[in-house]
Structures are given as structure tokens and as C-alpha cells.
C-alpha positions in Angstrom: 115.0 81.9 87.1 113.1 84.3 89.4 113.4 88.0 89.0 115.6 89.8 91.6 113.7 91.7 94.3 115.0 95.2 95.0 114.5 96.9 98.3 115.2 100.6 98.7 114.7 102.2 102.1 112.7 99.1 103.2 110.4 99.4 100.2 110.1 96.6 97.6 110.3 98.3 94.2 108.6 95.4 92.3 105.7 95.3 94.7 104.7 98.9 94.4 105.4 99.0 90.7 102.9 96.1 90.0 100.4 97.1 92.7 98.6 93.8 92.7 95.8 93.0 95.0 96.0 90.3 97.7 93.8 87.3 97.2 92.2 87.7 100.6 91.1 91.3 100.0 87.4 91.7 100.6 86.9 95.4 99.9 88.2 95.2 96.3 90.8 98.0 96.9 94.3 97.8 98.3 94.7 99.5 101.7 91.0 100.0 102.3 89.0 97.9 104.7 85.9 98.0 106.9 86.4 99.1 110.5 83.1 98.8 112.3 80.7 100.9 110.5 83.4 103.1 108.9 86.1 102.6 106.3 89.8 102.8 107.1 92.5 103.7 104.6 96.2 102.9 105.1 99.4 102.5 103.1 102.7 100.8 103.7 105.8 102.7 102.7 109.5 102.5 103.6 108.9 99.9 106.3 106.1 101.8 108.0 102.3 101.6 108.0 100.7 105.0 107.5 97.2 105.4 108.7 95.3 107.7 106.3 92.2 108.0 108.5 88.7 106.6 108.8 85.9 107.7 106.5 82.1 107.4 106.5 82.0 106.1 102.9 84.0 103.6 100.9 84.6 106.2 98.1 86.2 108.7 100.5 88.6 106.0 101.8 89.5 105.0 98.2 90.2 108.6 97.3 92.5 109.0 100.3 94.4 105.8 99.4 94.8 106.9 95.7 96.0 110.3 96.8 98.6 108.7 99.1 99.7 106.3 96.3 100.4 109.3 94.1 102.2 111.1 96.9 104.3 108.2 98.1 104.7 105.8 95.2 104.8 107.9 92.0 107.6 110.2 93.0 109.5 107.4 94.7 109.4 105.2 91.5 110.3 108.2 89.3 113.3 108.9 91.5 114.3 105.2 91.5 113.9 104.5 87.8 115.4 107.9 86.9 118.5 107.3 89.0 118.8 103.7 87.6 119.2 105.0 84.1 122.1 107.3 85.0 
């Protein structure tokens, strides 16, 4: 039997908890891709795609994506799993 998928505010809890990489990802990092000669970082959260900006280097884009994950996902997961135990 498959695990149930839980959506809260248009966000799939299991997907952000596992943070797996798509098989067609060419940059090696989720939410970071080449845009011309620059790198773009974005993150999907609560049914919306948030553009984090374009950067000159791959490392800058990765840092922006990681900071956004902490901002968006970590507090959201703590709130979800904390309220689930109550």
C-alpha cells in the first residue's frame, strides 16, 4: 500500500521532507538552473513559484536556494510536525 500524500496550504509535506532531486536535473541542485550565462535560483512553496534571483556564479545561486529552503521549509515542517503530535 502506498503512503498517503498530505497537502497543507498547497504544499506536499512528503515532497519537501524528502527533498529528492528530479532525474532530469542537469545542475545537480534542486531549484538552480542555467539561464543564458547566469544562474537562476527558485523555490516552489504553497502553490507558488518564488524567483530568488539570477546570479553570476553557481555557488551564489546554490546559497540563495539553501537559504530559502531554511526560511520556507524548515519552519513549515517544524510547525506541521509539531502540531501533528499535539
